[in-house]
C-alpha positions, 0 to 999 in steps of 0.5 A: 490481411497478410501474414507481416500484419498480423505480425505487426498486429501482435507485436505492438500488442505483447508492446501494451501489455509488456508495459501494461504489466511493468506499469502494475509492477511499479503499483505494487510496488508502490502499495508494498512500500506504503502498506509497510510505511503504515505499518510502521507507524500503527506499531508507534502508536501502538507503543504510545498507548501501551507507554501511556496506558503503563506510565497511569495516563488514560487516551486523552479523550476517554470520559471519567467514570461517572459518565 
């Protein structure tokens, strides 16, 4: 195997690794955005539950005290 062939193989492997890193970066970015969305949803739900509790309304599925 010539030095040129080895150099070409290294370039090909490097190109594949760069592509993989870019793909992983995109996946991490998308997951971060989704986590942000989910955190916002949880915060809204927690606020909604707090408002209902403060208004004297318990959770809808709460069992009556005699159970």
